[in-house]
C-alpha positions as CSV (number, residue, x, y, z in Angstrom):
1,M,11.2,-7.2,-132.3
2,A,9.4,-4.3,-130.7
3,K,9.8,-5.5,-126.8
4,S,7.4,-5.0,-124.3
5,S,8.6,-1.9,-121.6
6,Y,7.1,1.2,-121.3
7,S,7.5,4.2,-119.2
8,A,5.8,7.0,-118.1
9,P,7.8,10.2,-120.2
10,G,9.2,12.3,-117.2
11,A,8.4,10.4,-114.0
12,L,11.7,10.6,-112.4
13,E,11.5,14.4,-113.2
14,Q,8.6,15.1,-111.3
15,C,9.5,13.2,-108.9
16,R,11.7,15.4,-107.4
17,S,9.5,18.3,-108.0
18,Y,7.7,16.5,-105.9
19,W,9.6,15.2,-103.0
20,G,9.1,18.1,-100.4
21,E,6.2,19.1,-100.6
22,G,4.7,18.1,-96.7
23,T,3.0,15.5,-95.5
24,Y,-0.4,13.7,-95.2
25,A,-0.5,15.5,-91.8
26,S,0.6,18.9,-93.1
27,H,-2.0,19.2,-95.9
28,W,-4.6,17.9,-93.6
29,D,-3.5,21.1,-91.5
30,A,-3.0,23.6,-94.3
31,N,-7.3,22.1,-95.5
32,A,-7.7,23.2,-92.4
33,R,-6.8,26.8,-92.7
34,N,-7.3,26.9,-96.5
35,Y,-11.3,25.3,-96.1
36,P,-12.0,25.5,-92.2
37,D,-15.5,25.0,-92.2
38,Q,-15.6,22.4,-96.0
39,E,-16.8,18.9,-94.7
40,A,-13.7,16.9,-94.9
41,L,-14.8,13.1,-94.0
42,V,-18.6,12.0,-93.8
43,D,-19.7,8.3,-92.5
44,S,-23.0,7.1,-91.2
45,Q,-22.2,8.3,-87.7
46,Q,-19.9,11.5,-87.8
47,R,-19.7,14.5,-90.0
48,L,-16.4,16.2,-89.9
49,T,-15.3,20.1,-90.8
50,W,-11.0,19.9,-91.7
51,A,-11.1,22.6,-88.8
52,Q,-12.6,19.7,-86.8
53,A,-10.5,17.4,-88.2
54,K,-7.4,18.9,-87.1
55,Q,-8.7,19.6,-83.6
56,L,-9.0,15.9,-83.0
57,T,-6.2,14.4,-84.6
58,D,-3.8,17.1,-82.7
59,R,-5.3,16.1,-79.5
60,I,-5.6,12.2,-79.8
61,A,-1.8,12.8,-81.0
62,L,-0.8,14.7,-77.3
63,N,-3.1,12.4,-75.5
64,L,-0.6,9.6,-77.4
65,L,2.5,11.3,-76.4
66,K,1.6,11.4,-73.1
67,L,0.6,7.5,-72.4
68,G,4.5,7.8,-73.2
69,I,4.9,5.9,-76.6
70,R,7.9,6.4,-78.0
71,R,8.4,7.5,-81.5
72,D,8.1,5.2,-84.6
73,A,6.5,2.6,-82.1
74,V,4.3,0.6,-84.4
75,V,0.2,1.0,-84.0
76,V,-2.1,-1.1,-85.3
77,L,-5.7,-0.3,-86.8
78,Q,-8.4,-2.8,-87.6
79,L,-11.0,-0.5,-87.8
80,P,-14.1,-0.5,-90.4
81,N,-13.7,2.2,-93.2
82,S,-14.7,5.1,-91.3
83,V,-14.2,8.2,-90.4
84,E,-11.8,7.4,-87.0
85,L,-9.9,5.3,-89.1
86,Y,-8.3,8.2,-91.2
87,V,-8.5,10.4,-87.8
88,W,-6.5,7.5,-86.1
89,R,-4.2,7.5,-89.3
90,I,-3.2,11.1,-89.3
91,A,-2.9,11.4,-85.6
92,C,-0.4,8.8,-85.4
93,E,1.5,10.8,-87.9
94,K,1.5,14.1,-85.9
95,A,2.6,11.9,-82.8
96,G,5.9,10.3,-85.1
97,L,3.5,6.7,-84.5
98,L,3.7,4.2,-87.4
99,S,0.4,3.3,-87.8
100,I,-0.6,0.3,-90.4
101,S,-4.2,-0.6,-91.6
102,V,-4.9,-4.2,-91.6
103,L,-7.8,-5.9,-93.0
104,R,-10.8,-6.2,-90.3
105,S,-12.1,-9.4,-90.8
106,F,-8.4,-11.0,-89.5
107,R,-8.9,-13.1,-86.9
108,Q,-7.2,-13.9,-83.7
109,Y,-4.8,-16.4,-85.7
110,E,-3.7,-13.8,-88.1
111,M,-4.0,-10.6,-85.6
112,E,-1.5,-12.6,-82.9
113,Y,1.0,-13.0,-86.2
114,I,0.7,-9.1,-86.9
115,L,0.9,-7.3,-83.8
116,S,4.2,-10.1,-82.6
117,R,5.9,-9.5,-86.0
118,L,5.6,-6.1,-85.9
119,E,6.4,-5.8,-82.2
120,A,2.9,-3.6,-82.0
121,V,2.8,-1.3,-78.7
122,A,-0.9,-0.8,-79.1
123,I,-4.4,-1.6,-81.4
124,V,-6.9,0.2,-82.0
125,I,-10.4,-1.4,-82.5
126,P,-14.0,-1.7,-82.3
127,D,-15.5,-2.7,-79.3
128,Q,-18.1,-4.9,-81.1
129,F,-18.8,-4.7,-84.4
130,G,-20.9,-7.1,-87.3
131,G,-21.4,-9.6,-84.8
132,R,-17.9,-10.3,-84.0
133,D,-16.2,-9.2,-80.6
134,Y,-13.0,-7.6,-81.1
135,Y,-12.2,-6.8,-78.0
136,A,-13.0,-9.6,-76.4
137,E,-10.2,-11.3,-79.3
138,I,-7.8,-9.1,-78.2
139,Q,-8.0,-9.9,-74.5
140,A,-7.6,-13.5,-74.7
141,A,-4.3,-12.9,-77.2
142,R,-3.0,-10.5,-75.2
143,F,-0.8,-12.4,-72.9
144,K,1.1,-14.0,-75.9
145,L,1.9,-10.4,-77.1
146,P,4.2,-8.8,-74.7
147,S,5.0,-5.4,-76.3
148,L,1.0,-4.4,-76.7
149,K,1.0,-2.3,-74.3
150,H,-2.4,-0.7,-74.9
151,V,-5.7,-1.3,-76.7
152,F,-7.5,1.5,-77.9
153,L,-11.4,1.6,-78.8
154,M,-13.4,3.0,-81.0
155,G,-16.3,5.6,-80.0
156,S,-16.5,5.8,-76.5
157,M,-17.2,2.5,-75.5
158,Q,-15.2,1.9,-72.1
159,R,-13.9,-1.8,-70.7
160,P,-11.1,-2.8,-68.5
161,S,-7.8,-2.4,-70.0
162,A,-8.8,-0.5,-72.8
163,I,-9.3,3.3,-73.8
164,S,-11.7,4.9,-76.3
165,T,-11.3,7.5,-78.8
166,A,-13.4,9.5,-76.5
167,Q,-11.1,9.7,-73.4
168,L,-8.2,10.9,-75.9
169,L,-10.0,13.4,-77.1
170,V,-10.0,15.7,-73.6
171,G,-8.0,18.5,-73.4
172,P,-6.3,21.5,-75.1
173,A,-4.9,20.0,-78.6
174,E,-1.7,22.2,-78.1
175,A,-0.8,21.8,-82.0
176,D,2.7,23.2,-81.1
177,A,3.8,20.8,-78.9
178,L,3.5,17.8,-81.6
179,S,5.5,19.7,-84.5
180,P,9.1,18.1,-82.7
181,K,7.4,14.4,-82.8
182,A,5.4,14.8,-86.4
183,F,7.3,12.8,-89.1
184,T,8.5,14.4,-92.2
185,N,8.4,13.1,-95.4
186,Q,11.3,11.1,-95.3
187,D,9.5,9.1,-92.4
188,I,8.4,5.3,-93.7
189,M,4.1,4.7,-93.8
190,L,3.5,1.0,-93.8
191,F,0.9,-0.8,-95.7
192,C,-0.7,-4.3,-95.2
193,T,-0.9,-7.0,-97.9
194,S,-3.9,-9.0,-98.4
195,G,-2.5,-12.2,-96.9
196,S,-3.4,-14.0,-100.4
197,T,-0.4,-16.3,-100.3
198,G,-0.8,-16.6,-96.6
199,F,0.0,-14.4,-93.7
200,P,0.5,-11.1,-95.0
201,K,3.0,-8.6,-95.4
202,F,4.2,-5.2,-94.4
203,V,5.1,-2.6,-97.6
204,E,7.6,0.2,-96.1
205,M,6.8,3.4,-98.0
206,P,9.2,6.4,-97.5
207,M,6.4,9.1,-96.9
208,G,7.8,11.4,-99.4
209,V,7.2,9.0,-102.5
210,R,3.6,8.0,-101.6
211,I,2.9,12.1,-101.7
212,F,4.5,11.7,-105.2
213,S,2.3,8.8,-106.0
214,S,-0.6,10.6,-104.8
215,K,-0.6,13.8,-106.3
216,L,0.4,12.4,-109.8
217,R,-3.0,10.1,-109.4
218,A,-4.8,13.8,-108.4
219,Q,-3.6,15.4,-111.8
220,L,-4.9,12.5,-113.9
221,Y,-8.1,12.8,-112.4
222,A,-8.0,16.7,-111.8
223,I,-9.4,16.1,-108.8
224,S,-9.6,19.7,-106.5
225,N,-11.2,20.6,-103.2
226,L,-15.0,20.3,-104.8
227,D,-14.8,16.7,-105.4
228,V,-17.0,14.5,-103.1
229,L,-14.9,11.0,-103.6
230,A,-16.1,7.3,-102.2
231,G,-13.9,4.0,-102.0
232,L,-16.8,1.5,-101.4
233,A,-14.3,-1.4,-100.7
234,L,-14.0,-3.0,-97.5
235,S,-10.8,-2.9,-97.4
236,A,-8.7,-0.3,-95.3
237,V,-6.2,-0.1,-98.5
238,G,-7.1,-0.5,-101.8
239,A,-9.7,1.7,-103.3
240,N,-10.1,3.8,-100.3
241,A,-6.5,5.4,-101.7
242,V,-8.5,7.5,-103.7
243,P,-10.4,9.4,-100.8
244,F,-8.3,8.9,-98.1
245,I,-4.8,9.3,-99.8
246,T,-5.5,11.4,-103.0
247,G,-8.7,13.9,-102.2
248,S,-6.7,14.4,-99.0
249,L,-3.9,16.4,-100.6
250,F,-6.6,19.0,-102.0
251,G,-9.0,19.4,-99.9
252,A,-11.6,17.2,-101.5
253,K,-14.3,15.4,-99.1
254,S,-14.3,11.8,-98.4
255,V,-17.6,9.6,-97.8
256,L,-17.1,6.5,-96.0
257,L,-19.2,3.6,-95.4
258,E,-18.6,0.9,-93.0
259,N,-20.7,-1.6,-93.8
260,F,-21.2,-2.6,-97.8
261,T,-25.1,-3.1,-98.9
262,P,-25.5,-2.0,-102.3
263,E,-28.9,-0.1,-100.8
264,E,-26.4,1.8,-98.3
265,A,-24.1,2.6,-101.5
266,L,-26.4,3.9,-103.8
267,D,-28.4,6.0,-100.9
268,L,-24.6,7.8,-100.0
269,L,-23.5,8.1,-104.0
270,Q,-27.0,9.8,-104.2
271,Q,-27.4,12.1,-101.1
272,E,-23.4,13.6,-100.8
273,K,-23.7,13.8,-104.6
274,V,-20.5,11.9,-105.1
275,T,-17.7,13.3,-108.1
276,I,-15.5,10.4,-108.6
277,L,-16.6,6.5,-107.1
278,A,-13.7,4.3,-106.7
279,S,-14.4,0.4,-105.9
280,V,-13.4,-3.4,-106.9
281,P,-15.3,-5.0,-109.9
282,T,-17.7,-7.2,-107.5
283,I,-18.9,-4.1,-105.8
284,L,-19.3,-1.5,-108.7
285,L,-21.5,-4.6,-110.6
286,K,-23.2,-4.9,-107.0
287,L,-24.4,-1.6,-107.4
288,V,-25.5,-1.7,-111.6
289,N,-27.4,-4.7,-111.2
290,H,-29.4,-3.9,-108.3
291,P,-33.2,-3.7,-109.4
292,N,-33.6,-0.3,-108.2
293,F,-30.4,0.8,-109.5
294,S,-32.0,3.3,-112.1
295,K,-34.0,4.9,-109.6
296,Y,-31.1,6.7,-108.0
297,D,-29.8,10.0,-109.1
298,L,-26.0,9.5,-109.7
299,S,-25.8,12.1,-112.2
300,A,-23.1,13.6,-110.1
301,L,-20.6,11.2,-110.7
302,R,-17.6,12.4,-113.3
303,L,-15.7,9.6,-113.1
304,V,-16.1,5.8,-112.0
305,N,-12.5,4.0,-110.9
306,S,-12.4,0.0,-111.3
307,G,-9.2,-1.8,-109.9
308,G,-8.4,-4.1,-106.9
309,G,-9.0,-6.7,-109.7
310,P,-9.7,-7.9,-113.0
311,L,-13.1,-6.4,-115.0
312,P,-13.9,-8.9,-117.9
313,Y,-14.5,-6.5,-120.7
314,S,-18.3,-7.8,-120.8
315,Q,-18.9,-6.8,-117.6
316,A,-16.5,-3.5,-117.9
317,V,-19.1,-2.7,-120.9
318,E,-22.0,-3.5,-118.6
319,L,-20.9,-0.8,-116.1
320,Q,-20.2,1.7,-119.1
321,K,-23.7,1.4,-120.2
322,R,-25.0,1.7,-116.5
323,F,-22.8,5.0,-115.1
324,P,-23.4,8.6,-116.2
325,C,-19.9,9.2,-116.6
326,P,-16.6,7.3,-117.9
327,V,-15.8,4.1,-116.2
328,V,-11.3,3.6,-115.9
329,Q,-9.4,1.1,-114.6
330,G,-6.1,0.8,-113.4
331,Y,-3.2,-1.9,-112.1
332,G,-0.9,-2.1,-109.3
333,A,0.6,-3.3,-106.1
334,T,0.6,-1.9,-102.7
335,E,4.7,-2.7,-103.4
336,L,4.5,-1.1,-107.1
337,G,3.2,2.2,-106.4
338,L,1.1,3.6,-109.5
339,G,1.7,1.5,-112.3
340,C,-0.8,1.4,-115.4
341,F,-3.9,3.5,-115.3
342,N,-6.4,4.7,-117.9
343,R,-6.9,8.3,-118.6
344,P,-10.4,9.3,-118.7
345,D,-10.2,10.1,-121.9
346,D,-9.1,7.8,-123.7
347,P,-11.0,5.7,-126.5
348,V,-13.6,3.6,-125.5
349,E,-12.4,0.2,-126.3
350,V,-8.8,1.1,-124.0
351,R,-10.6,2.1,-120.9
352,L,-12.8,-1.1,-121.1
353,G,-10.6,-4.0,-122.6
354,T,-7.2,-2.5,-121.0
355,V,-5.9,-1.5,-117.5
356,G,-3.7,1.5,-119.5
357,R,-0.3,2.9,-119.5
358,P,2.3,3.3,-117.0
359,L,1.9,6.6,-115.2
360,G,4.7,6.9,-112.7
361,G,7.3,4.9,-113.7
362,Q,8.5,1.6,-115.9
363,I,6.7,-1.6,-116.2
364,K,8.0,-4.8,-118.5
365,L,6.9,-8.4,-119.7
366,V,9.8,-10.6,-119.2
367,S,9.6,-14.7,-120.7
368,D,10.3,-17.1,-117.4
369,A,14.0,-16.9,-119.0
370,G,13.9,-13.1,-117.7
371,K,14.1,-11.9,-121.1
372,E,11.6,-9.2,-122.8
373,V,8.6,-10.8,-124.3
374,A,7.5,-8.7,-127.9
375,V,4.3,-6.6,-128.0
376,G,1.5,-8.6,-128.2
377,E,3.2,-11.6,-126.5
378,V,2.6,-12.6,-122.7
379,G,5.2,-12.3,-119.5
380,E,5.7,-12.1,-116.0
381,I,4.5,-8.1,-114.8
382,L,7.9,-6.5,-113.4
383,G,7.7,-2.7,-112.7
384,K,10.3,-0.1,-111.4
385,D,8.5,2.8,-109.6
386,P,9.3,6.6,-108.2
387,G,6.6,5.7,-106.0
388,E,6.8,2.3,-105.3
389,A,7.9,0.6,-101.8
390,A,11.2,0.3,-100.3
391,G,10.5,-3.1,-99.6
392,Y,9.1,-5.1,-96.8
393,Y,9.1,-3.9,-93.2
394,N,12.1,-5.8,-91.3
395,D,12.1,-9.0,-93.8
396,A,15.2,-8.6,-95.8
397,E,14.9,-12.1,-96.5
398,A,10.8,-11.6,-98.8
399,T,12.4,-8.2,-100.2
400,S,14.8,-9.9,-101.4
401,K,12.5,-12.6,-103.2
402,S,10.0,-9.4,-105.0
403,W,13.1,-7.3,-105.7
404,D,15.8,-8.4,-108.0
405,E,19.5,-6.9,-108.0
406,E,18.0,-4.0,-110.4
407,H,15.3,-3.0,-107.9
408,W,12.4,-4.1,-110.5
409,Y,9.6,-5.8,-108.2
410,H,8.5,-9.2,-109.7
411,T,4.4,-9.0,-109.3
412,G,3.9,-12.2,-110.1
413,D,0.9,-11.5,-112.7
414,L,0.8,-11.7,-116.3
415,G,0.2,-9.7,-119.4
416,R,0.2,-8.2,-122.5
417,F,0.7,-4.8,-124.3
418,D,-0.2,-3.1,-127.3
419,V,1.6,-1.3,-129.7
420,H,-0.1,2.3,-127.8
421,G,1.5,0.6,-124.8
422,N,-1.5,-0.7,-123.3
423,L,-1.8,-3.2,-120.8
424,T,-4.1,-5.9,-120.6
425,I,-4.0,-8.1,-117.1
426,V,-3.7,-12.3,-118.6
427,G,-4.2,-13.5,-115.1
428,R,-1.7,-14.4,-111.9
429,K,1.5,-16.4,-112.9
430,K,0.5,-19.2,-110.1
431,D,-3.3,-19.1,-111.5
432,M,-2.2,-20.2,-115.0
433,I,-3.1,-23.9,-116.1
434,I,-0.8,-25.7,-118.1
435,R,-2.7,-28.6,-120.4
436,G,-0.4,-31.0,-122.0
437,G,2.1,-28.1,-122.2
438,Q,-0.3,-25.5,-123.3
439,N,-1.2,-22.2,-121.6
440,I,-4.5,-21.4,-120.5
441,Y,-5.3,-18.3,-118.7
442,P,-8.3,-18.4,-116.5
443,I,-9.4,-14.5,-117.2
444,E,-9.3,-15.0,-120.5
445,V,-12.4,-18.2,-120.4
446,E,-13.9,-16.3,-117.2
447,S,-14.0,-12.7,-119.4
448,F,-16.5,-15.2,-122.1
449,L,-18.3,-16.8,-119.2
450,A,-19.2,-13.3,-117.7
451,A,-21.0,-12.5,-120.7
452,H,-23.1,-15.2,-120.4
453,P,-26.7,-14.2,-119.5
454,K,-27.1,-16.6,-117.2
455,V,-23.9,-16.0,-115.2
456,A,-23.4,-13.8,-112.7
457,E,-20.1,-14.7,-110.8
458,V,-17.4,-17.1,-112.6
459,A,-14.0,-18.7,-111.7
460,V,-11.7,-21.0,-113.5
461,I,-9.4,-23.0,-112.0
462,G,-6.9,-25.9,-113.0
463,V,-7.1,-29.4,-111.5
464,P,-4.9,-32.4,-111.7
465,D,-5.1,-34.8,-114.0
466,K,-3.0,-38.1,-114.4
467,I,-2.4,-37.7,-118.3
468,L,-2.4,-33.7,-119.6
469,G,-0.9,-32.4,-115.4
470,E,-4.0,-30.5,-115.2
471,K,-7.5,-29.6,-116.3
472,A,-9.5,-26.6,-116.5
473,C,-12.6,-26.3,-114.2
474,A,-15.4,-23.5,-114.6
475,V,-17.0,-22.7,-110.6
476,V,-20.4,-20.9,-111.8
477,V,-22.8,-18.7,-109.6
478,T,-26.0,-18.1,-111.8
479,R,-28.4,-15.3,-111.9
480,L,-31.6,-15.9,-109.7
481,G,-33.4,-18.8,-110.8
482,Q,-31.7,-20.4,-113.7
483,R,-30.0,-22.9,-114.4
484,F,-26.8,-23.6,-116.5
485,T,-25.8,-26.5,-117.7
486,F,-22.3,-28.5,-119.0
487,E,-23.3,-28.7,-122.6
488,E,-24.7,-24.7,-122.5
489,M,-21.4,-23.8,-121.3
490,L,-19.4,-25.6,-124.3
491,A,-21.7,-24.3,-127.1
492,F,-21.3,-21.4,-125.9
493,L,-17.6,-20.8,-125.7
494,R,-16.9,-22.8,-128.8
495,G,-19.2,-20.1,-130.4
496,K,-16.9,-17.9,-129.6
497,N,-14.4,-19.4,-131.4
498,L,-12.0,-20.3,-128.4
499,A,-9.6,-22.8,-128.9
500,S,-11.0,-26.0,-128.0
501,F,-7.8,-26.9,-125.4
502,K,-9.1,-24.3,-123.5
503,L,-12.7,-25.7,-123.2
504,P,-13.3,-26.1,-119.2
505,E,-13.6,-30.1,-119.2
506,Y,-16.0,-29.8,-115.7
507,L,-18.6,-27.2,-114.3
508,E,-19.1,-26.8,-111.1
509,L,-22.4,-25.0,-110.2
510,R,-22.3,-22.7,-106.7
511,D,-24.5,-20.5,-104.7
512,S,-21.5,-18.3,-103.8
513,L,-17.9,-18.0,-104.7
514,P,-15.2,-17.9,-101.7
515,H,-13.6,-14.0,-101.6
516,L,-10.6,-13.2,-100.3
517,Q,-10.7,-11.2,-96.8
518,D,-12.5,-7.5,-97.3
519,S,-11.1,-7.2,-100.8
520,Q,-13.7,-8.9,-102.2
521,K,-11.6,-11.1,-105.0
522,I,-12.3,-14.7,-105.1
523,D,-10.2,-16.6,-103.1
524,K,-8.7,-19.1,-105.6
525,R,-6.7,-21.4,-103.2
526,V,-10.2,-22.3,-101.8
527,L,-12.2,-23.2,-104.3
528,Q,-8.8,-25.2,-105.5
529,R,-8.5,-27.0,-102.1
530,D,-12.5,-27.9,-102.1
531,I,-13.2,-29.3,-105.3
532,G,-9.7,-31.0,-104.6
533,E,-11.1,-32.5,-102.0
534,R,-14.5,-33.2,-103.4
535,M,-13.3,-34.9,-106.5
536,G,-10.9,-36.9,-104.5
537,F,-7.6,-34.9,-106.0
C-alpha cells in the first residue's frame, strides 16, 4: 500500500546553502545600493525608492535606540497594510527589536492580552483609522500594561504620551551606529496567528529559516527586481508575505492597499502594472465578479496566487477564465513555513484542483491512530519543513501540543494526496461533520454549492442531532436578487451524484457571512453559535 508522504527533493541541502545569506534588513540595504532610484514601496499616501527606504529605516532604528529600548524587546505593530508597516518592521530589525504585526481588527480585549502576554515595551498604531480610535483604546488600557512604555503613532499625528513616526525621522541616519545592535540571521522573528481558536499565539521563527523559505518561493515564481507585487489581504501576514517577505529579497516593488474595495484594488493593479498578485479566495472572487472587471487593463499580470483559505474548484475555474495569466494555489500555516504549492507550469487541472506538492520539506497524512494513510485516502496533514517555526514564543505547553516528539507539526487540516504527490485540502478536522457514523467534509459540499449560479458564498456547518449526532446545515448568501430554495439545493446536489448522507438537512439564507478578523476566512464558530441559538440547540 503506497503511503501518503511526500518530500521536496534536496530540501535540507537547499536550506544549508541559504543559511547565512543575511537578514531582511541587509537585503533592503543591498537593494538601496543596487537599485537606489527604483521604487520599493507604494501605497495611497507614499512612494519610496530603495534609497529612501534605507534612510527612513536607519533613522527610525537609531531614534528607537536613543529612547533606551533594550535589545530583543518586543514592539507590536497594529497598522494597516501600508508602507509604514514594512518600514517599521525593518527599522525594528536594524535596532535589534522583536517586532510583531497583529491584525488591525483586534480590539482592546485582544490587544490587552497580546501586549501583556508578550510584555511589549512599545506599540505602533494609527491615531484613528476606519472610524476607530486606536489611540483612545490604548490609552484606556495602559494602566493594565506596566511593561508598555512607548506608544508610537503612524504618520505625523501628535497626541499626549505618544510619539509620531515623523518625530523619529529627525536627525542623521548614522547607519554605522546600528550594526552592533542589528539582528543576525540567527535571531528570531515573531508572527501572530489569527486567533481562530481563541486568543492568538505567537510563532517564533529563526531569521535564517524564513530567508530560506522566502528564497525558495521566489525561485518558484521567478521573482526579480523587474516585478511589481501586490498582496491584497487585509491581514498583516497571509498573502502579504509575497510582497514584503519574498519580493524584497530581490528588489521587487511592493504595492500596498490600506483599505480593500474592488474598485481601489483594480485601479491599483492597473495603474502600477502589477505582475504578481497574491490574495485570499474571497478577495480574488470579489475582483473578478465586479461589474467593471473587464474594463481594467490587467495585461501586466503574469501570476495570480490564491492562498489563506479553501478555493472550491468551480471558483478556481472562474478565476482562471477572468485573469490573463496562470492562477496557482498554495497551502501552509504560519507555523509550517512552506507547505505545498502549485508550480506555474503545472497542468491546469492540477493548479485549479489541488494546492500542489511540497516545496521545502515533507508532508504526510495520518489517521486518528497516527498511521500514514494510503494515497487517495483522507488524513490529517502533518508537516516537517526546514522553513518551519521553532515553536510558540514563551509557550512550551502550546508548542508541545502542536509539535510531536519527532517535530512533526500537526495542522488540524485534512487532505488527500494523488499519485503524483499533489495535495487536495478536504477541510478542518474540527469542522468535519459526523452524521450517524459517516464523515461529511464540508469543503466537498461547499465546492458543489459554490458552482450553483444563484450562490455567491456558502458555508456548511454541523448542527447537533439527538439521533444521528450531527446533521449538515448549508448557510448561503445568494447573488443579488436571486431566490434559492431548499428544494433547489437538494435537486442540484442530487444532480451531482452526491451521496445522500452528505446532503444538508437545513438551509439558512443570509445577507452576509461572518469573516474571521482581517483574513476574510468564514468564521464557522460564529455561524454555529448563532444558528444553534436560533434553532434551540
